[in-house]
N, C-alpha and C positions, 0 to 999 in steps of 0.2 A: 759173571755179571756183578757190577758194583752196586751195593745197596744204596738207594737214594737217601740222602740226608734229610732229616725232618727240619722244618722251619721253627725257629725259636722267636717268639714274638718279644717285642720290647717290654721291659718290665714297667709296671705302673704302681704308683703309690701316692698317697696324700702328702703334700708338701705344704708347710705353713706358708701363708701368703707373703709374710715379711722375709722369706728366703728366696723369693722370685724377683728377677729383674728382666727387663727387655733386652733382646739381643740386637746387635747391629746387623745381623745377617738376615733379618726378615726382608723378603723381597717386596712386600706390599708397601708402597710409598704413597700411592694416590688413594685418598679417602673416597669411598663410594659405598652406596647401600645404606643400611640402617645406622643412625648416629650412635655415638657412645652412650649418650643419655638414654636413648630408646632401648639399647641393648642392656644397660644396667637395670632399667625397670623390668625388662623381660627376665633377667636372671634373678631379680628379687622376687618375681612372680612364680617362676618355674624352676629356680635354681640353675646350676650350670649344666647344660645338656650335652656338652662335648668336652673331653679332657684337653688340657694344654699339652703341647709337645715341648719338652725341655731337654737341656743338655747340662751336665755338671760343669761348674766353673772351676778350673784348675789353677793352681798357683804356678810360679816359674819353674818349679821342680816337677810339675805334672801331677801333683797330688790334689784331691778334691778339697775344696774350701767349705763345703756345706751349702754354697749358694748355687742357684740354678738359673740359666738364662733361657729366654723363651724365643726360639726362632719362628715358631708357628703357633699363632693364637694371641697375637698382640692386641687385637681389638677386644678380645674377651678379658685380657689382663687389664686393660685400661678401663673397662666397665667395672671389673672388680675393684680397681683402684679408686674409682669414683664412689663406689659404695662404701669403701673404708673411710674416705674423706668425709662422707655424709654420716659416718658413725652408725651405718646400718649393717656393717660387717666387721668382725674383729680382725685386727692386724695379724693375728696368729691363726685365723681360720684355716682349716686344711683344704687344699685345692687339689682336685683329682688331676694327676699328671701322668704322662707317658715319657719315660726316660730313655733318651736315644744317646748311643756313644759311637756307633759306626757312621761312616760317611761324612758328608759335609752338612753343616748347619743350613747353608743356602739351599741344599737339596731338599732338606725337610720342609722348609717354607714353600718352595716352588711346587713340590709334589702335592702338598696339601691343597694348594689353590688351583692347580691345573687339573688334577684328578677328581676334584669335586664336581659331580654332575648337578647342574642347576635344575631346580624343580621345574617341570613342565607346567605352563599356565593352567592347562586343563586339570592337573592335580591339585592346584590351589583352588580352582573353582569348585571341584568336588569336595575338597576338604571344608571349605566354607559351607557348603551345602550339608555336609555331615553334621557340623557343629550346629547349624540352624536346626536340623531335624532332631537333635538331641537337647533342644531346649534353649540354646543360646540366642539372645536377641541380636539384631543387626548391630546395635550400638555396642553390645558386649564384645562381639567379634571384632568390631572396629577398634575398640580400646585395647583388646588383647594384642593386636598386631599393628598398632599405631598408624592406622589408616582412617579415612573419613567413612561415615556411614554410607555415603554415596557410592564409594568404591566397593563396599561390601555388597550393596544392592546390585551394582553392575555385575559383580562376580557371580552372584546367585542367579541373576538373570541369564548369564552365559551357561551356568551349569544346568538350567532348566530347559535348554534347547533339546530338540529331538535327538535321542541317542545315535541315530545314524549319522547325523551331522557332526556330533562330537567326535565320533569315530573317524570321520573324514578329516576333521581338524587334527586329530592325533596322528594321522597318516600323512599330514601336510597336503591334503588335497584341497583344503580350505585355508585361507589366510584368516588372521585374527580379525582384520577389518570386515571381511565378509561374514565371519561368524557373528560379529557385533550386529551387523544388519539384520540378521535373522531373529534377533530378539524382539523386533518390532511387533510381530505377531506370535502369540504364545501357542497357536494351534499347531501341534506336531505334524498332523496330516498335511496341513497347508505348506508348512515349512518343507517337508519332503517333496511335495508336488513342485515347488519352486525350485528346489535343488536339482530335481530331475529335469526340469525345463531348462535350467542353466546349462546343462551339458550340450544343448543344441542351440544356445543363444549367442548372439554376436558379442553381447556385453556381459561380463560377469562383475561389473563394478558394484560396490556396496549400494550406490544410489539406485541402481536398476533392481537390485534384490528388494530394497525398501519399497520401490514402486509396485513391484509385482505382489508383495505381501500386503499391500494396502489398497489393492484394487477393489473398488466398490465402497470404500470407506470415504468419509468426508473430512477434509482437513479442518482442524479446529479454528483456523483463520478464516474459513468460509463465512460468508455474511450470514447464513442461516444459523450456524453454530454460535457466532458472536451475538446474534439477536436473542436466541433462546437462553444462552448461558451455559457453560460447561457443567456448573454445579447442579443446575436444574435438570440437565440431561442425565447426569449420573444418578441423581435422586429418583429419576423416572425409571431407572433400571438399564440405562445405556452404558455400554462399555467403550473405553478410550484406549486405543493402542498408543503407547508411548515409546520413545527412543531415548534410552538413558545415556547414549554415547555421543549424541550431537544435538544441536538445537533443532527442535521439531515443531516450534510454533504452537505448542499446546497438544500435538499429537494428532490422531485420526479418530474420528467418531465411527464406530464400527456399525451401528444400527441406523442406516440411513432412513429406513421407513419410520422409525420412532421419531427421528429428528424432524422429518417432514410433517408428521402429525402434530408435534409440538409447535412447529412454526405456524401451521394453519390455525390452531386453536389460539395462540397468543396474537396472531394478527387480527383475528376476528374480535378478540376482546379489546384490542386497542382501536379497531375500527368502530366498535360500539361507543367507545368514549368520544371519538370524533363525531359520530353521527348524533350524539347527544348535544353537540354544540348548535344543532338546528339546520344542518345542511340539507338541501333538497335530495341529494344522493351522495353515496360513498361507494367507491369502487376499490376492491381489495385484491392484491396479488403480490407475490413475492418480488417480482420484478416486472416492470412495464417496458415495452419496446421504446426505443428512441423515437421521439416525434409523436407519442400517444396523445398529446394535447393539441395537435395540429387542428386548426379550424375552430378552436374554442377561444372565447374571450376570457381574459384573466382579470379578475377584480382584486384590487389590492386594498386591504382594509387600513385602518389608521392605528398606528402603533401607540399604545397608551403611554403618556408621558411619565417620567419619574415623579414620585411624590417628593415633597420638600425633605423628608427624612431620608429617602433613597438618594437624592442629590447630595445631601450632606455626607452620607456614607461613601458615595462615589468619590467625591472631592478629597476626603480624608485618605481613602485608599491610594488615590492618584498621587497625592502629596507624599505618602510614605514610600511609594514606588519610586518616584523621582529622587527622594532623599537617599534611599538605599542604593540606587544606581550611581548618584553622585559621590557618595561615600566610597564606593569601590570602583570608581571609574579607572583607576591606575592598576588595579589588580589584574594579574594574568589569569587567575582562576578564582571565581567566587567561592567563599566558604560554603559548605553544605547547607548550614542553616539559613544562610542568606539566599542561596539559590532556592531552597524550598520555600522560603517565605515569598520570594518574588513570584513563584509559581502560584501560591495560594492567593496572592493579590490579583494576579492576572485572571485567574479563574473567577474570583468574586466580582471583578470589574465586568467581565464578559457576561456573567449572569445578570448583572444589573442592566447592561446594555441590550440584552436580549429581551426586548419588551414584548408583552402579549399584544396580539393584533386584534382589533375590534371590527367586526363587520355590522352593517346595518341590517335590520330585519328584512327589508325588501331584497337585499343582496343575498342573504341566506336562503330566501325562498326560491331562487332560481338557480344558484350555484351549487357545486358539489366539491368533492375532495378525492383525491387518489391517495391510498394508503399502501405503502410498500416498505421495502427494506433497502437502505443504501449500501454502497460497496463496503463500508466499514462495519455493517451489521447494526446500525442505528435505525430506529423507526423513521421513515421519510413520509411526511404528510404534505402534499401539494394542494393547498386550499384555494377556493375561489374561481374555479373554472366553470364557465357557463357553455352548455351545449347549444348548438344552433337552434335546435327545436324548442329550447327553453327561453330563447331570447323574447323579450316583450315587443310586441309590434309597435313601430314608431311611424307616425304620419310622414309622408313625403314632403320635402321642403316646398315643392311647387303645387301641392294639393290645395284646392280651395277650402276655405272654412266650411264646416258642416252647416247646412241650412241655406247656403247661398243658392241663387237661381242657376249659377253655372257649375254646381258641384259635380255634375255628371258629364261635363263636356270634356272630351279627349283633347290633349295637347295637339294632336295631329289635325284636329278639325278647326283650330284657330286660324283665321285668315288674317295674315298681318297687313294685307293690302286694304282690308275694309277699314275705313275711317268712320268714326261717329259722324252722322249728318250734322252739317252746320245749321244751327237754328239761330236766327237773329236774336231770339231771346236769351240763348245760352251765353252770348257775348257779355251779358250784364250779370250773369249769375255768380261772378266772382272766380277765384282760383279753383280749378278742378284737377284731378290726376291726369298725368300725361297719357296719351294713348300707348298702347303696346308697341305699335310700329315705331312710334317716335322714340321710345325708350330703347328699342332694339338698335335703331340707327345711331342714337347717341352713344350707347355702350359700345358699338362697333368702333366708333372713333376712339373711345377710351381705350379699347383693347389694343388697337394698333399703337396707340401712344405708350401704353404700359409695356408692350412687347419692346418697343424701341428703347424706352427708358431702362427696362430690366437688362437688355442686352449691353447697356453702357455701364451697368454696375454689377460686376461679377460677384461682389460681396453678398448683396441682397439676392441675387439669383441663386447663390449657394444656399442661403437661408430658406428661400422659397422652395427649393428642391428638397432640402432637408425636412421642411415642414410637411410637405405632401408625403414623403417617405415615411415619416414618423406617424402621421395620421393613418395611413393605410396599414401600417404593420403593428401598431400598438392600440389602435381604437377600432371599435366595431364598425363605425360608420365614418369613412374618410371623406366626408362631404364638405369639409370646411376649408377647401383650397380651390383656387381658380386655375391651378397648374394641373394639366391633364397628363400626369405621369402615373402609371398604374403598376406599382410593384406587386409582386406575389411572393410570399414566403413559401419556398419550395418544401413540399411535404416528402418525408422519407417513406415511400411505399415499400421499399425493399430493406430488410434488416440484415444485420451481421452480428455474430456472437460478440457480446460485450461491448456493443456500440455505445450504449448509454453511459458506460462507466469510463469511456476513453477520456484523456486529458482534454481533448478538443471539445467533446460534448459537454464536459462540466465547465469549461471556461466560457462557452457560448451561453449556457444556461445561467451561470453567475452574472455575466454582463447584462443579459436580458433583464434579470431580477433587479439589478442595481439601477438600470435606467428606468425601469417601470416605477421604481420607488420615488424617483426624482422628477417624473413627469406629471402634469396636472391631471386630475380625474376628468375634467371636462375638455373636450377637444377644442372648444372655442377659446380656451385659455392658453393653448399651446404656443401660438405665435409669440405672445409676450414673454413666455418662459424662454423660448429659443433666443429671442433678442437679448435677454438678460444673461444668457450663457457667455462665457468667454470663448474665444475662437478656438482654443485647444479642445474644449469640451464639445463644441459644435462639430469639429472635425472627427472626433472620436465617435460621437453619435452617428454621423454621416456614414463612417466606415462600417459601423456595426449594422446599420440598416441596409447598406448595400450588400453586406456579406450574407444577411438572411435570404436574399433573393437568388443567391448563386446555386445552381444546380449542375453538377458535373457527374451525375450518376449515369452509367451506361445501362440502358433499358432496351431489351430486345424489341418490345412493341413500340418503342418511341425513338426512331432513328434520328439522331441529331448530330451529324458528323461535324458541322461547323461549330456547334456549341462546344463539343468535346475538344475540338482543336483549339478553340479559344481558352478552354480550361488549361491546356497545356502551356499556352502562352502566358496565362496568369501564374501558373506554377513556377515557370522560369523567372518571370518578373519578381515574384515574391520569394524566390530561392527556397521553395518548399522541400523539406526533407522529411519524409514519412517515418524514417527510422528515428530521427530526432523527435518527432511528434509522438512517438511511443509504440508504433506498429512493429510487431516482431513475428516472424513466421513460425507460430506454434502449430501443433497438430490440429488443434481445434479450428483455427481460422484459415489455415492454408494446406499444410502437409498432408493431412488425411484426405483432402478433397481433390488431390491431383494424382496423376499417374506416377509410377515408380521412375519412369524416364525423366519426368519433370523434377522429381525429388533429386535425382542424381545430378541434373543440370544445375539445380540450385546450389547443391554442395560443391560441385565442381567450380562454379563461378566464385563461391565465397571462400573455399578452402583448398582448391586445387585438385588435380587428378588423383593423387595418392589417397586422399580422404574419400573421394567418390568411389574409387575402385575397392576400397576397404569394406564398404557396405553394399556393394553392388549385388552380391549374392544372397542377401537377406530377404525374407518374406516381408510383405508390405507393412504389417504392424511393427515388426522389429526395425525396418528401415526407417519408418516414421519417427520412432523413438530416438534412434541413433542420429538421424538428421537434425532433429529438434535440438539435440545437445550440441552437435557441430555448429549450427547456425546461430546459436544463442550469442548475442552481443556482436555478431559480425557486421551488422548493418545491411545485410543483403535484402533486396527488395524485388518482388516480381514486376514484370514489365509495366502493368497498369499503374503502379505506384511510383515509378521512377520519374524524375524531373530532368529534362533534357539539359545537358551542360554541367550537371553536378557530378563531381568526380570523388566527393567525399561525403560521408554520412553524417557530418557535423556541420551545422549551420553556424557561420561565423557571427559573432555578436556585432550588432550594428546599433548606432545611436538612433533614437527615434525622435521625431519633431513633435510628437503628441505630448499633451500635459499629463499630469498624474492620473487623470481620469482613464487614460487610454486602456490599461488592462483591467482595472478593478472597479470602474464606475465611481471614482471619487471626484465629485464636482469641484472640490477645492484644488484647482490646477496650481502647479508650482509657479508657472510664469504667467503673470497677468498680461493681457493684450495691451498693445500700445494705445494711447489715447487717441492718436490720429486714425488708427484702424477702426476704433469703436464709434467715432463721431458720426460717420454716415449712418450707422444703424440707428443710433439715437434719433437723429434728425428724421429719417424716414419713418421710424417707428412712431415718432410724434405726429407726423403728418398723417400716417395711416390711422392712428388713434383718433385724430380729429375727424 
């Protein structure tokens, strides 16, 4: 048996830096990883951690020249060279080297790079954790390895995950993205519960892991969290779950009970301040259902005008704003300081324009306010609502004056055929009031004449219809019109999740508020105001009033097949698209409230058979979650929300004939009406006034 020869390792020795030079045999040509500058700083801090591999440089006769070339370790050599140039290292400083003579120089370089085992990310996480436990701060660790403190925090967060999950990651049963999702909740027991549940779950995506780990927590973007404030919640002892690896909108508030308690306390504090304004009542809740003010009259106070000083300030701000815009009109992008200043000016101008509203004492005595939180987390105060039971009693228009002999006579007992007896002496008593019968007969003639005249003037007929609609919908007593049209603002007796926060609900509320501000307080002044409106504004108000009477709600106790069929006709005429209006099939509003078969049908219609079959075997909760993800942005609608004839979920933009008031209540319409269109209104208005 031949004796096995022992391995002899390459010799190593310290070689002066000025005796070293780079070899053309180095196989690394693409720069990657840590920069030369960072590596030089690391060598300066820790000295050289790995020797250079060198080969003697031979002359043409094969004799050593005393110089050595470096086929493996070029980045380290360049870092040392930089330190020499910076005079931080002597040119003759000894450099640890391993001297190779056998084989090829290219083989040295390739073997060193290929056979190097990269550090597993988990080892880096644990190394950072060990350094942190030994007293190094996150900033110090970051500086030592030329990374940001944020990256160090992320690595430490990963190292703090439950050991069982780290082991699964090391065995490649977990991806790095999945591991990062587990950092949302630091509770090891909960992490392991979710990991076990994932083994039986349809989706193992990171977003699903985050959802499961934050169940029961409240998003920081929730209206309640925004209202209380995250800092106040933390100061009260609340914990916030954060995601260091993606945008989390502020995280998740873990103590929902504490949050609700703080919301209640803060709301009642704010309500006390509103009550101190003198209101008859104040009602408080986190959120009121849509239509909670139905049946109540709204009182609109008078906005206090700006003082002379405030007007001067506003004009100066407006002039500065206009000047800045003019100076940078041609710029593709505004300088940061200019953009910031424009924002400051806009905020200051809005503050000046947001005038405090003053209410009369008698109005405060009968009206109240609703105090709640809006969808963005700001305090919402709805002032000036009068409940029906608090309305002051008003005398009927045809009730006789108190103290007259006929005060207790019922209208039904009046005999229009009875004429006052003719007395010869009465003929000489001068002018007396006409009899009721005669007045009735005369006004009957006038009524027919008015009907005929009104039928011949569509313009005034439109104003008259608008007048009675506005009276009945915006005023308590709609008695100031001879037009017997009786509109009703349909109440929402049935509610749906998030109904009050929908785009449609907010748009309707804004329009109603804007119109109410521009209508007169006294109903007897309404006609003259409508006459003064331009035609575009009248049309916009008419459309708004008619829209308030629309009721297309399916109610089990109120069968109205004809009305609902007409709603379908209107939807087709208006090209209504509920997907474009903001409705989407979430778990809350639809998916969790239908059967599994209906969920699968929705997915099949929106995404096809393959997607539906993929989730068909899931349990209901998992199927709802998966379907919600699949249907997001698809534009799919259930049958009751579909509009006949629409094949796309996007409404094509159309030009509107309405003026600028149409969407937002701005009475300054862009297009003034033609003079000949307005002439009949002015003429009739003058006659009517006379």
